[in-house]
LUMKOLBA-29915 format. One line per 2 residues: for each residue x, y, z of C-alpha. Coordinates in nm, 2 decimals. Layout:
REM residues N
X/Y/Z; ...;
END
This chain:
REM residues 371
-0.86/3.92/4.29; -0.90/3.85/3.97;
-0.93/3.54/3.75; -0.55/3.58/3.66;
-0.41/3.76/3.89; 0.02/3.77/3.96;
-0.09/3.72/4.33; -0.22/3.45/4.28;
0.01/3.20/4.43; 0.07/2.80/4.33;
-0.06/2.57/4.58; 0.16/2.31/4.75;
-0.08/2.03/4.65; -0.34/2.00/4.43;
-0.56/1.72/4.32; -0.53/1.80/3.94;
-0.27/2.04/3.80; -0.39/2.15/3.44;
-0.09/2.30/3.23; -0.22/2.57/2.99;
-0.51/2.80/3.00; -0.65/2.80/2.67;
-0.95/2.63/2.54; -0.86/2.24/2.70;
-0.70/2.37/3.02; -1.03/2.63/3.07;
-1.28/2.36/2.94; -1.16/2.09/3.17;
-1.10/2.37/3.47; -1.50/2.41/3.42;
-1.54/2.02/3.41; -1.38/1.97/3.71;
-1.51/2.24/3.88; -1.85/2.13/3.83;
-1.76/1.80/4.01; -1.56/1.96/4.29;
-1.26/1.82/4.23; -0.99/2.02/4.33;
-0.76/2.10/4.08; -0.51/2.43/3.99;
-0.45/2.58/3.66; -0.12/2.72/3.51;
0.05/2.89/3.16; 0.37/3.00/3.14;
0.18/3.36/3.01; -0.18/3.39/3.09;
-0.56/3.27/3.00; -0.57/3.27/2.62;
-0.24/3.42/2.51; -0.22/3.23/2.21;
-0.57/3.35/2.06; -0.53/3.70/2.15;
-0.16/3.73/1.92; -0.34/3.53/1.67;
-0.33/3.73/1.31; -0.68/3.93/1.36;
-0.79/3.76/1.04; -0.76/3.40/1.11;
-1.10/3.27/1.09; -1.25/2.95/1.25;
-1.35/2.71/0.96; -1.65/2.50/1.13;
-1.95/2.67/1.22; -1.95/2.85/1.58;
-2.22/2.62/1.75; -1.96/2.29/1.71;
-1.63/2.53/1.85; -1.85/2.69/2.19;
-1.67/2.53/2.52; -2.00/2.45/2.62;
-2.35/2.40/2.53; -2.48/2.69/2.69;
-2.28/2.93/2.45; -2.41/2.80/2.12;
-2.63/3.08/2.06; -2.30/3.35/2.14;
-2.30/3.46/1.80; -2.50/3.32/1.51;
-2.45/2.91/1.54; -2.35/2.92/1.16;
-2.13/3.18/1.21; -1.72/3.14/1.16;
-1.60/3.38/1.41; -1.23/3.52/1.40;
-0.96/3.51/1.63; -1.03/3.85/1.82;
-1.40/3.73/1.81; -1.28/3.37/1.99;
-1.02/3.57/2.24; -1.31/3.74/2.37;
-1.49/3.46/2.44; -1.24/3.30/2.62;
-1.18/3.60/2.88; -1.57/3.57/2.94;
-1.59/3.25/2.97; -1.32/3.26/3.24;
-1.44/3.47/3.40; -1.82/3.41/3.41;
-1.69/3.02/3.56; -1.47/3.20/3.80;
-1.18/2.99/3.68; -0.84/3.12/3.84;
-0.52/3.08/3.65; -0.16/3.11/3.80;
-0.01/3.32/3.54; 0.37/3.35/3.43;
0.43/2.99/3.55; 0.61/2.75/3.32;
0.66/2.37/3.39; 1.00/2.27/3.34;
0.98/1.93/3.47; 0.72/1.65/3.55;
0.81/1.35/3.78; 0.68/1.08/3.93;
0.65/1.07/4.31; 0.44/0.88/4.55;
0.07/0.80/4.42; 0.12/1.14/4.24;
0.36/1.38/4.07; 0.62/1.65/4.14;
0.56/1.96/3.94; 0.83/2.23/3.86;
0.73/2.56/3.72; 0.91/2.92/3.72;
0.73/3.00/4.06; 0.81/2.68/4.27;
0.70/2.30/4.28; 0.37/2.15/4.33;
0.26/1.84/4.38; -0.02/1.66/4.22;
-0.21/1.36/4.21; -0.29/1.42/3.82;
-0.16/1.60/3.58; -0.33/1.76/3.26;
-0.13/1.93/2.96; -0.31/2.13/2.80;
-0.06/2.35/2.60; -0.14/2.29/2.26;
0.03/2.41/1.93; -0.05/2.76/1.87;
0.27/2.85/2.10; 0.57/2.66/1.91;
0.53/2.76/1.50; 0.77/2.57/1.33;
0.91/2.66/0.97; 0.96/2.39/0.69;
1.16/2.15/0.72; 1.44/2.11/0.61;
1.48/2.46/0.66; 1.58/2.69/0.36;
1.94/2.87/0.32; 1.88/3.19/0.40;
2.10/3.49/0.39; 1.88/3.72/0.51;
1.82/3.97/0.27; 1.45/3.89/0.29;
1.22/3.97/0.57; 1.08/3.61/0.67;
0.76/3.57/0.90; 0.54/3.25/1.05;
0.16/3.25/1.03; 0.13/3.32/1.40;
0.35/3.64/1.37; 0.15/3.75/1.00;
0.11/4.14/1.05; -0.16/4.24/0.82;
-0.16/4.29/0.46; 0.00/4.75/0.54;
0.26/4.62/0.70; 0.37/4.34/0.46;
0.32/4.60/0.19; 0.59/4.83/0.39;
0.81/4.49/0.43; 0.79/4.37/0.08;
0.86/4.69/-0.09; 0.62/4.64/-0.40;
0.80/4.28/-0.49; 0.62/3.98/-0.42;
0.51/3.74/-0.13; 0.55/3.42/-0.09;
0.35/3.22/0.13; 0.47/2.88/0.23;
0.17/2.62/0.29; -0.15/2.44/0.16;
-0.38/2.46/0.44; -0.64/2.73/0.61;
-0.38/2.93/0.72; -0.16/2.98/0.37;
-0.54/3.00/0.21; -0.67/3.27/0.42;
-0.34/3.49/0.45; -0.29/3.50/0.04;
-0.63/3.59/0.03; -0.63/3.86/0.23;
-0.30/3.98/0.04; -0.43/3.96/-0.30;
-0.72/4.14/-0.20; -0.50/4.42/-0.06;
-0.35/4.41/-0.44; 0.01/4.28/-0.30;
0.14/4.04/-0.58; 0.12/3.72/-0.40;
0.28/3.36/-0.48; 0.25/3.02/-0.30;
0.52/2.74/-0.23; 0.39/2.39/-0.10;
0.56/2.06/-0.17; 0.24/1.90/-0.26;
-0.07/1.99/-0.49; -0.31/2.20/-0.29;
-0.67/2.06/-0.22; -0.98/2.30/-0.13;
-1.27/2.25/0.08; -1.62/2.27/-0.11;
-1.79/2.59/-0.09; -2.10/2.74/-0.25;
-2.44/2.68/-0.16; -2.37/2.32/-0.21;
-2.06/2.31/0.01; -2.22/2.50/0.27;
-2.53/2.27/0.32; -2.29/1.98/0.28;
-2.08/2.18/0.58; -2.38/2.19/0.78;
-2.50/1.87/0.75; -2.15/1.72/0.84;
-2.10/1.86/1.12; -2.46/1.68/1.28;
-2.34/1.38/1.12; -2.06/1.43/1.29;
-2.19/1.41/1.60; -2.31/1.09/1.55;
-2.06/0.91/1.45; -1.81/0.97/1.72;
-2.08/0.87/1.92; -2.07/0.52/1.70;
-1.70/0.51/1.71; -1.53/0.71/2.01;
-1.20/0.60/1.91; -1.22/0.68/1.53;
-0.84/0.79/1.40; -0.83/0.99/1.07;
-0.64/1.25/0.90; -0.78/1.59/1.09;
-0.59/1.88/0.92; -0.81/2.11/0.74;
-0.76/2.12/0.38; -0.76/2.50/0.23;
-1.05/2.74/0.22; -1.25/2.69/-0.12;
-1.43/3.01/-0.25; -1.20/3.31/-0.30;
-0.89/3.11/-0.22; -0.97/2.85/-0.53;
-1.08/3.14/-0.75; -0.79/3.31/-0.71;
-0.57/2.99/-0.76; -0.74/2.84/-1.08;
-0.75/3.20/-1.20; -0.37/3.24/-1.22;
-0.34/3.51/-1.00; -0.17/3.34/-0.79;
0.09/3.11/-0.91; 0.22/2.79/-0.69;
0.59/2.72/-0.68; 0.77/2.46/-0.56;
0.93/2.41/-0.20; 1.23/2.70/-0.14;
1.59/2.57/-0.14; 1.76/2.93/-0.08;
1.68/3.31/-0.06; 2.03/3.47/-0.13;
2.04/3.87/-0.23; 1.71/3.96/-0.23;
1.57/3.65/-0.46; 1.45/3.31/-0.38;
1.52/2.98/-0.51; 1.31/2.69/-0.54;
1.37/2.31/-0.61; 1.34/2.31/-0.91;
1.62/2.57/-1.03; 1.34/2.84/-1.08;
1.40/3.16/-0.92; 1.16/3.47/-0.81;
1.25/3.81/-0.65; 1.03/3.85/-0.36;
1.01/4.11/-0.09; 0.91/3.86/0.20;
0.82/3.50/0.30; 0.52/3.42/0.52;
0.55/3.02/0.67; 0.18/2.90/0.73;
0.37/2.58/0.79; 0.21/2.48/1.11;
0.28/2.40/1.49; 0.45/2.16/1.72;
0.28/2.05/2.07; 0.50/2.23/2.35;
0.56/1.95/2.61; 0.72/1.99/2.95;
1.02/1.74/3.04; 0.90/1.47/3.19;
0.96/1.06/3.07; 0.71/1.00/2.76;
0.74/0.78/2.48; 0.64/1.01/2.15;
0.54/0.85/1.79; 0.65/0.92/1.46;
0.52/1.24/1.45; 0.65/1.35/1.84;
0.36/1.36/2.03; 0.34/1.11/2.31;
0.19/0.75/2.30; -0.13/0.74/2.47;
-0.44/0.51/2.54; -0.68/0.80/2.50;
-0.53/1.07/2.67; -0.33/0.90/2.92;
0.08/0.84/2.86; 0.17/0.49/2.86;
0.49/0.58/3.02; 0.36/0.80/3.32;
0.05/0.68/3.41; -0.11/0.98/3.58;
-0.03/1.21/3.29; -0.26/1.33/3.06;
-0.25/1.51/2.69; -0.58/1.70/2.63;
-0.60/1.87/2.29; -0.34/1.70/2.08;
-0.40/1.51/1.72; -0.61/1.19/1.76;
-0.52/1.15/2.10; -0.91/0.98/2.17;
-0.98/1.04/1.81; -0.97/1.22/1.48;
-1.13/1.54/1.68; -0.92/1.59/1.91;
-0.69/1.89/1.83; -1.00/2.06/1.72;
-1.22/2.27/1.99; -1.56/2.11/1.90;
-1.31/1.77/2.00; -1.19/1.96/2.33;
-1.55/2.02/2.38; -1.64/1.64/2.41;
-1.27/1.50/2.55; -1.27/1.75/2.85;
-1.61/1.60/2.97; -1.51/1.22/2.89;
-1.18/1.30/3.08; -1.35/1.47/3.38;
-1.51/1.15/3.43; -1.21/0.92/3.40;
-1.06/1.14/3.62; -1.35/1.11/3.83;
-1.34/0.77/3.88; -0.99/0.71/3.95;
-1.07/0.98/4.25; -1.35/0.80/4.35;
-1.18/0.41/4.38; -0.91/0.59/4.53;
-1.16/0.64/4.85; -1.24/1.02/4.71;
-0.90/1.15/4.80; -0.79/1.37/4.52;
-0.47/1.47/4.68; -0.15/1.29/4.61;
-0.02/1.07/4.88; 0.33/1.03/5.02;
0.61/0.79/4.89;
END
């Protein structure tokens, strides 16, 4: 049997049900296996599916050593390399195989309900009872467009960055007209640079001014030192919460933007008859619009309270309304790194220790008890 086999059936009971087999789910499964905690990991698609579907040109903005899911892998790539999405997807496959992590694929969770000293989880492949549930579905499977959405008569092709097809297909779809990239963060910057370097006319639409990461040799040195400093910072302040969304890359994106090769427009109000109308009344005949406007978390149906950002209210990772349900890989759950790969690496170890302590306090039994 492979580690992700349609024949691998959903158990009737498990100690910890992990929902989502991306980086967070796989890293947590490794930690639970090392502690011999009974667990099962399910995914509505398959392990690492979101990373395999990402635009190939998408690069991680932090060095490889900060993104490896365990310390033994920090030299799989050069430690300070910035790997792309296909490289990280390949790493997830290797990680899953090496750690013998078995995933139930095609298993979508539709409801979670408290029951006795545990939960009943309803999925597309049946029900499972679990003492603890850890939701690791992350953000990438759920892209979102601008809010409010622009009026659109369908005359201009519109895609999200999650389905960005690359410059050659964009060139064909745009028909020689400009491409408007909506967004001002990492994905927007990487897409606009790739299109501009392919000779495609690009414009940027943002609601706020564009900010860039530091670049050049001094910037690279500061970045390298920052991540070492950050490791110490989160040891000293493990619950530090800060804005955690990275700004646009410097370097080539800054150069193109400041040279005026990529003009900036306000938010889009409407797309009509092949023309984009902006909120300030200006217009631009365009061939395509790419929304690099982010993602929202995909959460199963369960009784939770959410905050202003639509995220579950938690203490550390545990739902304040539904004890025993945890959320790994979401923004600022434990600290400002919690949505990042480097944050997942440390959070999954700490969460595994928390679950182990709960199990030990219950007499070492990780299985749910009948009501």
